[in-house]
C-alpha positions in Angstrom: 47.8 5.4 -3.4 47.1 7.5 -0.8 49.8 7.8 2.0 48.3 9.1 5.0 48.2 6.7 8.6 44.8 4.9 7.9 46.4 3.6 4.6 49.5 2.6 5.9 47.6 1.0 9.0 45.2 -0.7 6.1 48.2 -2.4 4.7 50.6 -2.7 7.5 50.9 -6.7 8.3 50.8 -7.4 12.0 53.9 -9.9 13.2 51.5 -11.3 15.3 49.4 -12.4 13.4 51.8 -13.8 10.6 53.2 -15.4 13.2 50.6 -17.0 14.0 49.9 -18.5 10.6 53.6 -19.5 9.8 53.2 -21.5 13.3 49.9 -23.0 12.2 51.5 -24.2 8.8 54.3 -25.6 10.8 52.5 -27.8 13.2 49.3 -28.9 11.1 49.1 -28.7 7.5 46.9 -27.2 5.5 43.7 -28.2 3.4 44.9 -29.2 0.2 45.9 -26.5 -2.3 47.1 -28.7 -5.0 44.8 -30.5 -6.8 45.9 -33.8 -6.4 44.3 -36.8 -4.9 44.7 -37.5 -1.6 43.5 -40.1 1.6 42.4 -37.4 3.4 41.9 -33.5 3.6 44.7 -33.0 5.8 48.5 -33.4 4.5 51.0 -34.5 6.9 54.0 -31.9 5.9 56.3 -34.0 6.7 55.5 -36.5 4.3 55.6 -33.7 1.1 58.6 -31.1 1.4 57.2 -29.4 -1.7 53.6 -29.0 0.5 55.6 -27.6 3.5 56.3 -24.8 1.1 52.8 -24.3 0.0 51.3 -24.0 3.4 53.5 -21.6 4.7 52.5 -19.2 2.1 48.8 -20.5 1.9 49.0 -19.4 5.8 50.6 -16.1 5.2 48.0 -15.0 2.1 45.2 -16.0 4.9 46.5 -13.9 7.6 47.5 -11.4 5.5 43.7 -11.0 4.1 42.3 -11.3 7.5 44.1 -8.6 8.8 43.2 -6.7 5.8 39.9 -6.9 6.7 40.3 -6.7 10.8 42.2 -3.5 9.8 39.4 -2.4 8.1 37.3 -3.0 10.5 38.8 -1.2 13.2 39.2 1.8 11.4 39.3 4.7 13.7 36.1 7.3 12.4 38.3 9.8 11.4 40.4 7.8 9.0 37.3 6.6 7.1 36.8 10.3 6.2 40.6 10.4 5.0 40.0 9.1 1.5 38.6 11.6 -1.5 36.3 9.8 -3.9 36.4 11.4 -7.5 34.6 10.9 -10.1 37.3 8.7 -11.8 37.0 6.6 -9.1 33.3 6.6 -9.2 33.3 5.2 -12.8 36.7 3.1 -12.4 34.3 1.3 -9.9 31.5 1.1 -12.2 33.4 -0.5 -14.8 33.1 -3.9 -15.9 30.9 -6.9 -14.8 29.5 -6.6 -11.2 32.0 -8.2 -8.6 34.8 -8.2 -10.6 36.7 -5.1 -11.7 35.0 -2.5 -9.9 36.8 -3.7 -6.4 40.2 -4.8 -7.9 41.3 -1.4 -7.8 43.0 -0.7 -4.0 42.6 3.2 -4.2 38.5 2.8 -5.3 38.2 -0.1 -2.6 39.8 1.9 0.3 37.3 5.1 -1.1 34.2 2.9 -1.1 35.0 1.4 2.3 35.4 4.5 3.5 32.0 5.7 2.1 30.1 2.5 3.8 31.5 3.1 7.1 30.3 6.9 7.2 26.9 5.6 7.2 25.7 8.1 4.3 25.8 8.1 0.9 28.4 9.8 -0.5 27.0 13.0 -2.8 28.8 11.8 -5.8 27.7 8.7 -5.6 23.9 9.9 -5.5 24.2 11.6 -7.7 25.7 8.9 -10.4 23.1 6.8 -9.4 19.9 8.4 -8.2 20.6 11.6 -10.4 20.3 13.9 -7.0 22.4 14.0 -3.6 20.2 12.1 -1.2 19.9 13.6 2.3 19.3 10.4 4.0 21.0 7.4 5.0 21.3 4.3 2.2 18.8 1.8 3.3 19.4 -1.9 2.1 15.6 -2.9 2.0 13.0 -1.5 -0.3 10.8 1.4 0.5 6.8 0.5 1.8 4.1 0.4 -0.5 2.4 3.6 0.6 -0.1 5.3 -1.8 -1.7 8.7 -0.4 -5.5 7.0 0.8 -5.2 3.4 -0.1 -5.3 1.5 2.9 -2.4 -1.0 4.0 -3.2 -4.1 5.4 -0.6 -4.9 7.8 1.0 -8.2 10.0 3.4 -8.0 12.9 4.7 -11.3 14.5 6.5 -11.7 17.8 10.4 -13.6 17.3 10.2 -17.2 17.0 6.3 -16.9 17.0 6.4 -16.1 20.5 3.7 -14.3 22.8 3.7 -10.7 22.5 0.8 -10.5 24.8 0.9 -12.2 28.4 -2.3 -10.6 29.9 -5.1 -8.4 29.2 -2.7 -5.6 30.4 -0.7 -5.7 27.5 -3.3 -5.6 25.6 -4.8 -2.4 26.8 -1.5 -1.0 26.6 -0.9 -1.4 22.7 -4.0 0.0 21.8 -3.4 3.1 24.0 0.2 3.2 22.1 -1.7 2.4 18.3 -4.3 5.1 19.3 -1.5 7.7 20.3 0.8 6.3 17.4 -2.5 7.0 14.7 -3.2 10.5 16.8 0.4 11.5 16.1 1.3 10.5 12.8 -2.7 10.9 11.0 -3.8 7.7 10.7 -6.9 6.1 10.6 -7.6 2.0 11.9 -10.5 0.7 10.2 -9.6 -2.6 11.8 -7.8 -4.4 13.9 -7.1 -7.6 15.8 -5.1 -9.2 18.3 -3.8 -12.5 18.4 -1.5 -14.3 20.7 1.6 -14.0 18.8 0.8 -11.2 16.0 -1.9 -8.5 15.4 -3.6 -7.4 12.1 -4.3 -4.0 11.5 -6.3 -2.4 8.7 -4.8 1.2 8.4 -4.8 4.3 5.9 -3.6 7.5 5.8 -3.6 10.3 3.4 0.5 11.0 3.5 2.9 8.8 2.2 5.6 7.2 4.9 3.1 8.0 8.4 2.1 4.7 8.4 5.6 3.6 8.7 6.5 6.0 10.8 3.2 5.1 13.0 3.9 1.6 12.9 8.0 2.3 14.0 6.9 4.7 16.9 4.2 2.1 18.0 6.6 -1.3 17.9 9.3 0.8 19.9 7.5 2.7 22.4 5.0 -0.9 23.3 8.5 -3.3 23.0 9.8 -0.9 25.4 7.4 -1.1 27.6 7.1 -4.6 27.3 10.5 -5.2 28.3 10.1 -3.0 31.3 6.8 -4.9 32.5 8.0 -8.2 32.6 11.7 -8.1 32.9 13.1 -9.6 30.0 15.9 -7.8 26.9 16.2 -7.7 23.3 13.8 -7.6 20.6 10.1 -8.7 20.5 9.0 -8.6 17.0 10.0 -11.2 14.2 11.4 -8.5 12.1 10.0 -5.4 10.2 5.7 -5.7 9.8 4.4 -7.0 6.8 2.6 -4.8 4.6 -0.2 -5.3 1.6 -2.0 -2.5 -0.5 -5.4 -3.1 -0.8 -7.8 -2.3 -3.6 -11.2 -0.7 -2.8 -15.1 -2.5 -2.6 -15.0 -6.4 -2.3 -11.0 -6.7 -1.9 -11.2 -3.9 0.9 -14.2 -5.8 2.6 -12.6 -9.2 2.3 -9.5 -7.7 4.2 -11.7 -6.4 6.9 -13.4 -9.9 7.0 -9.6 -11.6 7.1 -8.8 -9.8 9.4 -11.8 -10.0 12.4 -12.5 -13.8 11.6 -8.5 -14.8 12.2 -9.6 -15.6 16.0 -12.1 -18.0 14.6 -10.0 -20.0 11.9 -7.9 -19.9 14.9 -10.0 -22.2 16.7 -10.3 -19.3 19.7 -13.7 -18.5 19.4 -16.9 -19.9 17.9 -18.0 -16.8 16.3 -16.2 -13.2 15.9 -17.9 -10.8 18.1 -16.7 -13.5 21.2 -12.9 -12.4 20.5 -12.8 -8.8 23.0 -9.8 -7.7 21.3 -10.9 -6.9 17.9 -12.7 -4.2 15.9 -15.7 -6.7 15.0 -17.6 -4.9 17.7 -17.2 -1.8 16.4 -18.0 -3.0 12.7 -21.1 -4.5 13.9 -22.6 -2.1 16.1 -22.4 -3.9 19.4 -20.0 -1.2 20.9 -18.0 1.9 20.2 -14.5 2.2 20.1 -12.4 5.2 19.4 -9.7 3.6 17.6 -12.1 2.7 14.7 -12.7 4.6 11.3 -15.1 3.4 9.0 -13.8 2.9 5.6 -15.9 4.9 2.9 -16.2 1.2 1.3 -17.7 0.1 4.6 -20.1 3.1 5.1 -21.7 2.5 1.6 -22.6 -1.2 3.1 -26.0 0.8 4.6 -27.2 4.1 5.3 -27.4 3.8 8.9 -25.1 1.8 11.6 -27.7 -1.2 12.0 -28.1 -1.7 8.7 -24.2 -1.7 7.9 -24.4 -3.8 11.2 -26.6 -6.5 9.4 -25.0 -6.3 6.2 -21.8 -6.8 7.4 -23.1 -10.1 9.8 -24.0 -11.6 6.8 -20.7 -11.1 4.8 -18.9 -12.6 7.9 -20.6 -15.5 7.8 -20.2 -16.1 4.3 -16.3 -16.8 5.9 -13.0 -16.6 3.4 -12.7 -19.1 0.7 -9.5 -20.8 0.2 -8.9 -19.2 -2.7 -8.9 -15.8 -1.0 -7.7 -17.2 2.2 -4.3 -17.9 -0.4 -4.6 -14.6 -2.4 -4.6 -12.4 1.1 -1.6 -14.4 1.9 0.4 -14.7 -0.6 -0.1 -10.8 -0.9 0.4 -9.8 2.3 4.0 -12.4 2.6 5.4 -10.8 -0.6 4.0 -7.1 0.0 2.7 -6.8 -3.0 -0.9 -5.2 -3.8 -4.0 -7.0 -3.2 -7.0 -6.1 -6.1 -7.8 -6.1 -9.4 -5.7 -5.9 -12.3 -6.0 -2.3 -13.4 -5.4 -1.4 -9.7 -2.4 -3.0 -9.6 -1.0 -1.5 -12.9 -2.2 2.1 -11.3 -0.3 1.0 -8.4 3.1 0.3 -10.4 2.9 3.0 -12.3 2.5 5.2 -9.0 5.5 3.7 -7.2 7.5 2.6 -10.2 7.8 -1.1 -9.1 6.2 -4.8 -9.5 3.2 -5.1 -7.3 2.0 -8.3 -8.0 2.7 -11.6 -6.4 5.0 -13.6 -8.2 6.0 -16.9 -8.5 9.3 -17.9 -7.0 12.8 -18.1 -9.3 13.4 -15.8 -12.5 9.9 -14.9 -13.8 9.4 -16.6 -17.5 9.2 -14.5 -20.8 5.3 -15.4 -21.1 4.2 -14.3 -17.3 1.5 -13.1 -17.0 0.6 -9.6 -15.9 -0.3 -8.5 -12.4 -3.4 -11.0 -11.3 -6.0 -10.4 -8.7 -8.4 -12.9 -7.3 
């Protein structure tokens, strides 16, 4: 056991905490520690002397456990790096079933606690798990599904589904920030729509990771400006944005249509071009929009902007079918790859992780491979 000051403080009980635990045991009672049947959960101590001993011992143990956790959280940053992690500790921590013996060794537990508090992966742990030393902090969430050149359908909602735009000035400022973020990170905006409490974007980039960086810049800048303008504090977004890889051809055009028909499905307008804050005006050649960059699949709809606009207008009039609506929604919520089986297989090989929509619960043995619509 390491005998430095941090270790002694880590294991040293506090007299005040133990006194509180003993006082609570002597005056109140304890939840049934033995497995007898009682008429109530709270046991009057004066009725059974055996329970008084059990209560005092239980309260002392609970106080000691609380002190163990609190002292670990309150340890100064300098002491958190005092313990040295050795390969033997890592080997000990990885033995046995998960959650059992790997945390039974006090020295290993203390060392791993220091590693977690350092907000960085320890080189030995990185090499053990990844095969190389990581230079970035540990992230408990999965990375985005991003493949260079493949469009992403993105949606982001307000916290508790509250409004993220209070007036047209907020919408104009969001679009200005969207343009700045796209220019800074090399993003191409193919379609967008601003709703009352959420947004939809169809974005692509030639470099992996740039979409996430651009969305982070956009989200942080907009929340700061929104809070300052409206005199509020705190978060505005409901967690991270959702995203889904989109295949080319009809899957991409289906995402175009899903995004720009959002105001019609929400009964805000009768026709998509009646909604002012949408890319449909540029895609129907009604006006120019510097934010919008037509995708190659969209350009293939016609040789001239007018021909493309007429073909796209016909495509919009067909509407979104129920099956298509469910498929897009599922892929977006689960952040999967929306496309054909061949596209999903390619994305799975490229990213090394599942990209198809799966049913809740444990997958069955006969579960099919990736499915598209």
